[in-house]
C-alpha positions as CSV (number, residue, x, y, z in Angstrom):
1,M,39.6,-34.2,5.9
2,P,39.2,-30.5,6.8
3,N,41.8,-28.9,8.7
4,R,41.2,-26.9,12.0
5,K,40.9,-23.4,10.3
6,E,38.2,-24.6,7.8
7,N,36.4,-26.3,10.7
8,R,36.4,-23.1,12.8
9,M,35.2,-21.0,10.0
10,G,32.3,-23.3,9.4
11,R,31.5,-23.1,13.1
12,V,31.6,-19.2,12.9
13,D,29.5,-19.2,9.7
14,E,26.8,-21.3,11.4
15,E,26.8,-19.3,14.6
16,L,26.5,-16.1,12.8
17,K,23.7,-17.6,10.7
18,K,21.8,-18.4,13.8
19,V,22.4,-15.0,15.4
20,I,21.6,-12.9,12.3
21,S,18.5,-14.9,11.7
22,N,17.3,-14.1,15.2
23,I,18.1,-10.5,15.0
24,I,16.3,-10.0,11.7
25,T,13.3,-12.0,13.0
26,Y,12.9,-10.4,16.4
27,D,14.8,-7.3,16.6
28,L,14.5,-5.3,13.5
29,K,11.5,-3.0,13.5
30,D,11.8,-1.4,10.0
31,P,8.4,-1.3,8.3
32,N,10.0,-1.9,5.1
33,I,11.1,-5.4,6.1
34,T,8.1,-7.5,5.1
35,G,7.5,-11.1,4.5
36,L,9.4,-14.2,5.7
37,I,13.1,-13.6,5.5
38,S,15.4,-16.6,5.9
39,V,19.1,-16.4,6.2
40,T,20.2,-19.3,3.9
41,K,24.0,-19.1,4.2
42,V,26.6,-17.0,5.8
43,K,30.2,-16.9,4.4
44,V,32.8,-15.2,6.5
45,S,36.1,-14.1,4.9
46,G,39.3,-15.6,6.3
47,D,40.4,-12.6,8.1
48,L,36.9,-12.1,9.7
49,K,36.5,-8.7,8.2
50,Y,33.5,-9.3,6.1
51,A,30.4,-11.6,6.2
52,K,28.4,-12.2,3.3
53,V,24.8,-12.9,4.5
54,Y,22.6,-14.7,1.8
55,V,18.9,-14.0,2.5
56,S,15.8,-15.3,0.8
57,M,12.4,-13.6,1.0
58,L,8.9,-15.1,0.7
59,N,5.7,-13.1,0.6
60,A,7.5,-9.8,0.6
61,K,5.9,-6.8,-1.1
62,D,9.1,-5.8,-2.9
63,N,12.3,-7.7,-2.7
64,K,14.5,-4.8,-3.7
65,Q,12.9,-2.6,-1.1
66,V,13.4,-5.3,1.6
67,L,17.1,-5.9,0.6
68,A,17.7,-2.1,0.8
69,A,16.3,-1.9,4.2
70,L,18.4,-4.8,5.5
71,K,21.5,-3.1,3.9
72,K,20.5,0.0,5.7
73,S,20.2,-1.8,9.0
74,A,23.5,-3.7,8.5
75,G,25.3,-1.3,11.2
76,F,22.6,-2.3,13.8
77,V,22.9,-6.0,13.0
78,R,26.7,-5.8,13.4
79,T,26.4,-4.2,16.8
80,E,23.9,-6.8,17.9
81,V,26.3,-9.5,16.6
82,A,29.1,-8.0,18.5
83,K,27.0,-8.2,21.8
84,R,26.0,-11.7,21.2
85,V,29.0,-13.6,19.7
86,N,32.5,-13.5,21.3
87,L,34.8,-12.7,18.3
88,R,38.0,-10.5,18.3
89,T,36.6,-8.4,15.4
90,T,33.0,-8.4,14.4
91,P,32.7,-8.7,10.6
92,E,31.1,-6.1,8.4
93,I,27.7,-7.4,7.3
94,I,26.9,-7.6,3.5
95,F,23.5,-8.7,2.6
96,I,23.0,-10.6,-0.7
97,F,19.7,-11.7,-2.1
98,D,19.5,-15.5,-2.6
99,D,16.7,-16.8,-4.8
100,S,17.6,-20.4,-4.4
101,I,14.4,-21.1,-2.5
102,E,12.1,-19.5,-5.2
103,Y,14.1,-21.3,-7.9
104,G,13.6,-24.7,-6.0
105,S,9.9,-24.0,-5.6
106,K,9.5,-23.1,-9.2
107,I,11.3,-26.5,-10.3
108,D,9.2,-28.4,-7.8
109,T,6.1,-27.0,-9.4
110,I,7.2,-27.9,-12.9
111,L,8.1,-31.5,-11.7
112,K,4.7,-32.0,-10.1
113,E,3.1,-31.0,-13.4
114,V,5.3,-33.3,-15.4
115,I,4.5,-36.2,-13.0
116,K,0.7,-35.4,-13.2
117,D,0.9,-35.4,-17.0
118,I,2.8,-38.7,-17.1
119,K,0.6,-40.7,-14.6
120,P,-2.7,-40.8,-16.6
121,E,-0.9,-42.4,-19.5
122,N,0.5,-45.3,-17.4
123,K,-2.9,-46.1,-15.7
124,G,-4.5,-47.4,-19.0
125,E,-1.8,-50.2,-19.6
C-alpha cells in the first residue's frame, strides 16, 4: 500500500502532466514546434526541484528540432505552471524525448503482418 508521500507525488505528477500538456498545446507559439506533441509522463523529484517531462511526437518535421524548441521554452512553461498550480516551489522543467508510442506503433504493425500471414494457412483446414 503506497504511503502518503508517494500518493501525493503521484497526484503532483498527474496535475503537472495535464497542465504542461495544455500549455504546449494552446500557449506555445514557436513555429519550430510542429506535429502532435503528447506528454506521456511527468516524474517530479522528491524535493520538487526538478520535473522530467517525457514527450512523444507524431508527424513532427524534425524530432530533434522540436525537442530543442521545447527545451528553449522550458522557462516559459515553468512560469505558466507556477501561475496555474499552487506549489511552494515550481520545479525546473526538463524535457525528454519518449519514443514509446512510435515503438508501440511499430510493434503493432509487425503483429498485424504476422497475423495476416498466419490466417490464410488456417482457412484451408
